[in-house]
N, C-alpha and C positions, 0 to 999 in steps of 0.2 A: 366274361362268359355270358352267354344268352340266358334269358329267363325261360324256364320250361314249365309247361302246364302239367298237371298230375298224370294225364294219360300218356305223356311223352317221357316218363321217368321209369327207370328200372333200378331197384336197390338190390345189389347182389353181393353176398358175402362169399369169400374164398375160404374153404375149409380143407383140412387134410393134415397128414402126419408131417412132422418137421423134416424139411429137406426134400419134400415131394415136388416142389416147383411152383408154389403159389405166387411168390414175389416175381419170379422170372416170367410167369404167365401174365401177370398184370403189366409188367414192363413191355412184353411183346404186343399186348392189346393196345397199350398207349402208343407204341411206336407205329403200329398199323393204322391207328386212327389219326396219325400225323401230329401227335402231341410232342414228340421228340424227333430230332433228325438222325439220332444215332441211339441204338438200343444199349442201355446200361446192363451191367452184369454184377452178380453178387460179389465175385472175387475182386472186381474193380472198385467196389464200394460206391458205385455211381447210379444206383437205381432210384426211381422216384419214391418208392415205398420205404426202403431202408435208408433213411436219411440221417438217423441218429448215429452219433459216433460209436456208441456201444454196439449197435447193430452192424456197423461197418467193420468194427474190430473183430466181432465174434462170427460174422458172416451168417447170421440168421435173424429173423424178425423177432422183436421184443414187444413192439407196440402195434396196434391196429392202425393202418394207414388208409386214408380215403383218397381215391383217384376217380374224379368225375370224367368220364370219357364221352365225348360227343361223337355219336355214330349216326350219320344221316340226320334225321330230325329228332333223334332220341338222345337223352342223356342217361348213360349207364353209370350209376354211382357204385364203383367197385370198392368193397371193404376188404383189404388184404390183412388177414389175421396171422398171428404167430402159430406155429405148429407144435412147439414144445409145451409140455403140460404145465410147466412152471408159470406160464403166462396165460392160463386159461381164462382169467378175468377179462382180458382184452377180447377174447373170443366171445364170451358171454355178453359183453357190452355190444359188440358188433351185431351178433345174432338177434338181439332185442329190437333192432331197427331194420333188419333185412327183410325183404319180401320174397327172396329166393336164394338158393345156395348153389355154388359149384364146388363139388367135392373133387379135389385134385388128387390123382393117383399116379405114382411113377410107374411107367411101363416096365422099368427095370426092377424096381423093388417090389412091385405088386401091392396086394392088400396088406396094410399095416395097422397097428393098434389105433393110430390117429384117424385112419379111414373109418374104422368102426365107431369110434367116438363121435366123429363128425356126423355119421349117419344117425346115431342115437340122438344127437342134439337136434338134427332136422326133424326127426320123428316127434321129439318132445315139443318143439316149437311149431310143428305142422307146416314146415317150409317145403315148397316145391323145390326140386333139386335136379341137377344134371351131374354126371360124372365126366371129368375131362382127364384123359390119360396122356401124360406128358412123356418126354424122353423117347419118342418114337424114332428119333434119328439114331439112337443107340442100337447097335446090332443085336444084342441079346434081350432087347425089350420085347415083351409078348403081349400084344393087345388081346389076342384070343384067350390067353390064360387069365388075364384080368377079368374079362367078361365072364368066363366060366366060374371063376372064384366068386364074383359078385352074384351070379345066379345061384350058386350054392348057398350063399348067405341070405339073399333077399328074394329069391324066387323069380317068378316070371314077369315081374314088373320091370326088370332090367331089359332095356331095349337099345341094342347097339345101332347107332345111326351111320357109322362109317367103318371102314376097314382099311388098314394101311397097305400101300403097295411099295415093295422094295425091289430095286434092281441093282445087282452087283453090290449088295450090302448097303445101298443108299436109300434113304426115305424120299421117294420121288413123287408120290401121289396118294390118292385114296379112292376107294369105291364108296359111292353114296348108296347105302343099303335101301333107302326108300325108293330112289329112282332106278337102282340097279345099273348105274352108269359109273365109269371110271373117269378120273380127272387127274391131270399131271400139272405140277407147278412149272411155270416157265420163267425165263430170266426177268421178265417185267413184273413178276409177283402175282400175275393172274394165273388162270388154269386153262389148259387145253383138254378137251374131251377126247376120249379114245375108248376102244373096246376093253371090257374087263378081261385081264389076262387069264389064260387057262389055269395057271397055278393058284389064282385067287378064287376060282369058282367054288371049290369045296368050302373054304371059309365063308364065302358070301352066302352059300346055302345055309350054313350053320347060323350066321348072324341074321339072315333074312327070316329064318324059322323062329329065332328068338324074338325078333321084332314083331312078327305076325302073331305069335303067341301072346305077347304083351298087349297088342291091340285087341285080340280076341277076348282077352280077360276083362275088357272094359264094359262089355254089355252081353246080355243073353243072346241078342240077335246076331252079333258078331261071332259069338261062341258057336252057335248053331251053324252059321255059314262056314266057319273055319273047319269044323268037324265034318261038314257036308262036302268038303273039298272045294268050296268056292274060293275065289281070290278077291282081294280087296283092291280097289282102285287107289291110285296115288292120292287123289283128293280125299277119299275116305280115310286113308291112313293118316294123312296130315290133320284132318279134322278131329279124329280120335285122339291124336297126339296133343293137339292144342287143349282139348278139354281135360284130358287125363294127366297131363304133366302138371296142370294147375292144382289138381287135388292130390297129387302125389301117387296116383295109382300106376303111372308110367314114369320111369326114370331113364332118360336118354343117356347113352354113353357115346361121347365124342373123343377125338384124339388129335394129337399134333406134336409139334416140336417147338418148344419155347425159344431155343437158341436160334433156330432157323426162321422163327416167326411164321410157322406153317400150321394151319388149322385154326388160326384166330379169326379169320374172316367168317368162316362158317359158324364158329362159336358165337361171335357177336350177332350174326344174323339170327341164330337160333335163340339167343337171349331175348332179342326184340320180339321174335315171332312167338315163342312159347312161354316165356316168363311173364308174370302178371305185372301190370302197372299198379301203383299203390291203391288206386280206387277199386281194384278187384279184390282187395284184402280188407278184412274187418279190423276195426280199432275202436276200443271203448274205454272210457274212464268214468269217474263218478263226479257228478255235479255236486260240489260240497255244500251248496246252498240248499238244495232240495233233497239230497241223498238219493237222487235218481240216476240211472245209467245215462251217460252222455255218449251217444253213438257218433263218434267223430268220423270214422270210416274215410278219412283223408278227403273230406268233402270241402272244396274251396269256398262254398257258400255259407258254411257254418262259422260260429264264433271262433276267433283265433285261439289256437292252443298248440303247444309243442312239448317235447320230452327231451331232457338233456341226457344223452347216453354216454358221453365221454368228456373228460376235461384234459386240456393240454396246458401245462404250466412251464413256461420257458423263462430262464433268468434274464433273457435279453428282450424278447418280444412280448412278454406278459402272459396273461391267462386267456385262453379261448375255451368256450363251452360249445361242444358239438351237439347239434340238435337235429331232431327230425320233426318237421311240421306235421302235426296230426290233423289239423283242420284249419280252414281259413287261409288267408294270404298274409304273410308277415311283410311289413314294409319298414323302410328306414325311419328311425325315431319313434317307432311304436313303444308304448309303455305296457309291459306285461306284469301280471301278478303271480307271485310264487306262493301258492297256498301253504306249502310245507314250512316256509320261513316267515310267512305272513308279512311279505314286503313287496313293494313295487320295484321292478327293474326296468330302467330306460335302456332299450337295447341298442340305441345309436345306429351304427352301421351294420349291414348284413354282409356276410362273407361266404364264399365257398372255398374249401381247402383242397389243395392238390399236393399230396406229400407234405412238404414243409413250407409250401408257398400259399399265400392267401390272396384272394381276388375279391374285390368288392362287387356286390350285385344290388340292384335296386329293390328286388323283392324275392321272396321264396314262397312257392305255392305248396299247398297241402301235399304231403308225400315226399317232398324234397328234403335233402340233407344239407345242412349248412353250418355256420358257426357264428357265435356272438362273442364280442370281445369284452373283457373286463367286467363281467357281471359281479356285483358287490357281494352278494350272500349266497347265490344259487350254486348248487353242487350237482355232481353226477347223480342221476336217477330222480332229480327234482322235476316237477311239472310246471310249465308256464302257461298262463291263460289270461283272460280278461278279468278284471275285478267284478264286473257284472255277471260273468259266467265262470266262476272259479272251478277249474277241473283238476282232479288228481288222477294220474295214471298209475297203474301197478308198477312198482319198481322192479327192475330186472333182478333176477335171482343170481347173485354173484357168489362164487364159491368162498367158503370160509378157510382161512389159512391155519395149518396145524404144525408147520415146521418152524422151530424157534431157534434163535441164536442171540446171545447177549453181545453187547458191543460196548466199546469205550473209545473215547477220542485218543488218537495217537499223539496229538499235540495239546498240551495243557492250554486252557483258555478258549478252546474251540467249541466247548459244549453248547453255548448259545447259538453259534452259527450252524452247528449240526442240527439242533432242534428246529431252527427256522427252515433249513433245507428239507428236513424230513416232513415238515408240515406241507410243503409244496408237493413232495412225492406222494404223501398220503392222499392229497387232493386228486392226484392223477390216477392212483392205483388203489382200488377198493379192496384188493386182496392182500394189501400190506397193512399190518397193524403194529402199533407202537405201545408197549406197556412199561410203565415205570414201577418196577417191583421193589418197593421200599424195604420189604421184609428181608429180602436176600441181598439188598444193596446192589441191584443191577438194573440196567435198562435193556429191554428185550424187544427184538424185532420178530414178528411172525410173518411168514410168507408161504408160498405154495411149494417151495423146494429149496434145496441148497443153492442151486443156480440162480434162482430168483433173488435170494438175499445177497449173493455175490455181485449180481448186476446192480443192486441197490447201492452197495458199498462203492462199486466202481463209478456209478453215476454221481454219487456225492463228491467223489474226488475229481471227476472230469468236469462236471457242470458247475459245482458249487465250491470246489477247491478246499474241501474238508476231508480229512482222512480218518476212517474208523477201522478198528480191529474187531473182527468177528470171532467169538469164542463159544465153547460149549456152555449152555446156560446152567446155572446152579439150580438144584432141586430143593424144594422147601420141605425138609424133614421136620419132625416134631419129636419131643421127648415126653415120656410119661413114666409112671412107676407102677410096679406090679404088687408090692407088698405094703405093709404098714410099718411106720417108724415112729418112735417116741423120742423126742429130742428136747434138750434144754440149751438155751444160749443166754449168756449174760454179757451185755455190752457195758463196759465200765471204763471210763476215761477221766483222768484228773490232770488238768493242765493249769492250775492256779485259778482262783475264783471258782465260779460254778463249774462243776464237772458234768459228765454225761453218764446216765445210768438207765439201763433198760434190761429187764430180765423176763424171759418168756419160757414157758413149757408148752410144747405143741405136739400134736400128732399129725402125720401126713399119710394119706392112703388114697387108693384109686377112688375117684368119684363115679357116680353113675352116668354123668353127662360128659361124653368125650368131645362134644362140640365146644365146650367152654374151657378156658384155661384153668380156672380154679373155682372152687366153692369155699367160702370162708364162714366158719361158725365159731362161737365162743360159749364156753360153759364155766366161766370163772365164778367162783363163789367166795364170799367173804371180802370182796374188794381187794383181792391180792394184786390185781391190775385194775386201776380205775377205768371206768367206762370211757372217759374222754380220750384214753389211749387206744381204744379198740380200732378206730379208723386208721390210726398210724400203723398198727400191726397189719391191717389189711393192705395198706399202701405198700408195706414192705414185701408182702406176698406178691402183690401185683407187679412190683419192680422185679422180683426174683424170677417170675415165670416168663418174662420177656426174652431172656436168654438163659436157658437151662445150664446147670453145672456139668452136664455130661458132654455136650458138644456145642454149646452156645446156640442151640436151636430153641424156638419157642416151646413152652411146656403146655400140655393140655391134660385134662382129666384128673386133676388133683383136688382132693378134699383136705383142707387145712383147718384144724380145730385148736383154738387157744383154750387151755383148761386151767393154767396156773401161771404164776410168776411172782415178781415182786417189784417194788418201786421205791424211789428215794424222794422224800417230800421236797427236797431242794434241787437235786441234780437230774431227776427224771425229766424227760421232754419227749415231744412227739418224734423228734429226729432220732433220739436214742432208741425208742421202741421200734421205729421203722427199720433201723439198722439191725437191731436184735432179731426182728422177724425175718429179714432177708437172709441173715446168716444162718438162722435156724432152718429156714427152707432149704438152703444149699446143703447143709449137713444132713437133714432128714431125707432129702431127695436121694442123696447118694447112698443112704443106708437102706432105702426101700426098694431095692432091686430095680434100678432105673433101666429103661430100654429106649432104643430109637425106633420111631415109627416112620415109615416111608409112605408117600402118597401113591395111591393106586388109581389108575384110570380105567374107566369102562370104555372099551374100544370096539368099533365096528369096522371090519375090513370087507370090502366088496371086491370079489375077484371072479373071473371065469371058473367054472366048475373044475376044469382040469388042473388048476393050481392049488386046490384046497389042501391037499396033502402036504405040499411044500410049505404053505403058509402056516399050517398048524405045527409042523416040525420046527419052523423058525420061531414061532411064538413060545414054544416050550423051552427053546434055548434061551429066550429072553425072560425066563421066569414067569411067562404068561400062563393063565389058566383059561382054556377054551370053555365057555359056558353054553354054547349052542351054535347051531347053523341053520339059516333060513334061506330057502330058494326065493329069489326075487325077480325071476323072469329073465328073458334074453340069455339063458344059459349061465346066469351069474348066481353066486352064493354070497350071503352075508354071514361072516363069521363074527360072533360076539365073544369077546374075551376080556378078562381082567389082566392088566399088565402094569408093573411098576413104572412110574414116570422116569425113573433112572434109565430104563431100557428103551425109552422112546427115541432117544437121540440116534440119528442115523437110520431110523426105521423106514423113512420115506424112500431113501436111496435103495435100500435093500429090497423093499417091496416092488419098486419099479423094475429092478434088476431081475427079480424072480418071475415077474409077470409080463415082461416086455412092455412095461408102461401101462398095462391095462388095469392094475389094481389101484384102489383108492381107500383111504381110511379117514376116520374121524374119531374123536374121543372127548370125554368130559370127566371131570373129577368125580370119583366115587366115594372114597373113604381113605382112612389111614390104617395101615397094618404094621405089625412088628417086623422090622427089617431082619433078615438073616444075620447070623453072627459075623460072617465074613464081610458083609456090606457095612454093618454097623461099625466093626473094628476099623475099616478103612476110613469111614467118615470121621470117626473120633480122632484118628491120627491126623487126618487132614485139617481138622478144626482145632488142633491143640493150641495153635497160636491165638485163636479167638478167645480161648479160655484164659490164657495168660493175660490178654488185654483186659478180660473181665475181672480177674483178681486184682489187677492194678487199679 
C-alpha cells in the first residue's frame, strides 16, 4: 500500500445499532474502490470485516475491523465496529482514534437504541458525523421517516443531502438535494442525469427546506437572508456545509443500498469533501519530563509519538498492536519509549491491516493508523514516544464490566491451558476481567453481558481448544450472632504417654466492629489458664471464624472473651487449648442466635425517563430498595437503589429487555445485611454438605 501524508488521510468509524448494515456498507465501499472483485455478504461469511470464525458463525460483528480504502489520492481508514452492546469496548477503542463518524441507520428498522447511543458517543467525543441510511432497496424502507425522526431528536442540524427515487418498487436513483437534480444508476455503475420526477417534488421540497434551515442556522447573516426570502447559491451551501460539518453543527444524511452497492460513490466523495483530515483535529498529551502539555496535533514535523488503541492476539500469527500516529513519521526499525511501562520497544516492521490481512509499509505519517508486531510489554491504551520527548496520552475510557459468571474446566488438567488462553483474551479485550475468588472457591469472568461471556467460552474452544462451563456465580454470605452466649469446653484426650488437656470458659457476643471477623479479649484471674496459652486460644477463634458453624461461611462481628478455664501441668499444650477454643466457639456461636448476612450492592441504573416505573417495579421484585432518582440530561434518569447481590444475576438481560437496550447499570459493594429467613434457610440447606466436611 502507498504511503499517505496527513492531509490525504480520513479516519472514519462506522457506528449504529446491531444489524443496521455497518459491515455490509464497509464491504460495498471496498468493492466500489476495487479492493475486491466480488462483494462478500454476512450470510456467506466472506466479508472483509467479519473474518473471525465466531463472527461468521453468529453473523454479527464482535471485533472492530480496520479497512483502509484507497479512494483517488486519499486513504479512508474505515473502522467497522460491533453494534451489539456486549461489545461496546471495541466501539470505545475505535472512537478514541477516529476523526469522524458515519452513523448507519436501516431505512427499514428506522431509529433504534444503538442509533441514539452512537449519537451520544459522537457528542461526547466531539466527532463530526454523517448519517447513512441503508436498505433503500427494500420496498418498505422510508428515508423520509428516518429524516423526520432524526429532526425530532436532534433538531435543525439534520441536513438531508439525497432523496431516493423508486420506480415499480425498485430503487433506481436519487435526487441530489443541493443541486436539485435527479440521477439514475445505469448498467455500467455510473449515473445518468434526468429531470426530478413529479412524484418526488413534494419530498424534495421537504428535504430542501430542511437542508436550507440547517445552513441558515450556521450564521446570523444566513439566518437573516433565509427569513428575508433570499436563496443560497450552490457554492454558498457547499461552503457552509464544509465548515459546519467539521464542527458538528450540520449533520448530513445520505442514503443507499449496501447489497446493490448504490450510494457508496457519493458517500466516499462526501467523506473526502466534508470530513476532516487528522491535521484539522487537535491532539495533546503530557510531556512527562517537563509536565507541560505536548500539542501533537498530528504534526509530522514534531517528535514521534503514537497511541495503542487496540491489540490483536492470534494463536497462529502472534500479537499486533494497532496504533494511531499522533505526531512525527514512524519508520521501520525506530525505537520508541513506553512511558507507562518504562521500557524501549524496537518496532521493527510497520504494517497496515485490512481485515485479517497485514501489509508491510515503509513509514506511517502523523494521523495514520497502522500496526506494530510483537511488542514486548506494551498494551492497549499505552503511549509510545521518543525517550528524549516522553509523552503520555489520556487513555481511552473503556466501560467496566458488571455481568459475572463462574467457570470451571470441563476436562481435568486443562486449568493451565485455560489460564494462558484467557491471558491472551484479556490482552485483546479490556472489558473482560478475570477474578480468582478464593473465598468462595471459584474463578469468575466479568463481561459486558451474557452474550459477551458466551463468545469468550466459544472462542476458548474454537481458537485455543479448551472447554469451559459457565455457571451462576456463588455469592459471598457472612455469618454473625445476635445474642450473648456463655460456654465451657474441655478438650481431654488420653492415648498413652502424654495426653491432651485444654479447658476454657468463654463468652461470645456481637462486637461493635462488623468489618472485623472477631475481637479477642481475656480477663482470666488467678492463673486458671496460663498466659502462654492465650495466643493458642486466639488461634482457635481465628480458625473457627474462617468457616462458621451455621453454613460454613466466614464469620464477622464476634467478640470472644476468655474468662476462666483450667490446665494440666503435663498434658496441656497449645494444640489442646486451640482445639478447645475452636469447639467452644462453635458451641457458643450456635447458642447466640446465629444469622446469615447477605452482601448488599449500591446500584445505579441509567434509563430514559419513560422506563423509570418499570425499572422501580422490577427492583422491588428483586428485594431492592430505591433510595432516590436524579435527572442526568438527555431525558435520562439515574435510579439509585440498594439490592442484594443474590438478585443481580440475570439483571443485565432483564434491564435490556425492559428498555430496548437503552438501560445501563453499575454497582459497588455497600454492606452486609441480615438475610430474610427464606433466603437464609435455602442457603443453609444448600451448604449442609460443607458443614459435614467441616465436622470431619
